[in-house]
C-alpha positions, 0 to 999 in steps of 0.5 A: 815224827816225835812223840813231843811234836805230836803231844802238842798238836791237840789241846786237852783240858789239862792245858786250860786247867794249867793255865787257870792254876798259873794265872790264879797262883800269879796273882795270889803271889803277887797280892802277898804283903811280903812279896817274898814268893817263889810262886811267880818265878814258877808261873813264869817258868810254866808260861815259858814252856810255850816255847815248845808250842812255837817249835811245833808251829814252826815245824808245821810252817817248814813243813806246810802241815796245817795240823801242825800249826793250828793245834799248838796255835790253839794251845797257846791261844788257850794259854793266854785267854785262861791266864788272863781270865784267872788273873781278872777274876782274882 
């Protein structure tokens, strides 16, 4: 087992913070008049890091390991919910 897979099996408070900051940055960058911001691609890249969670979920399914399936699934849900909440609030 590699450390990269193990790191994605348990959600941490950092996942929540990254999602909140990403959602807030995305909506603030989109509200600017000039619309010439590099923040939106940055938010897209940060959100695109979910691919590592998908790989870990696939590994869990292939090895029939519920912990490798549930942990990353929760992290993806955290990202989705908190990006949405911060975007809605701003």
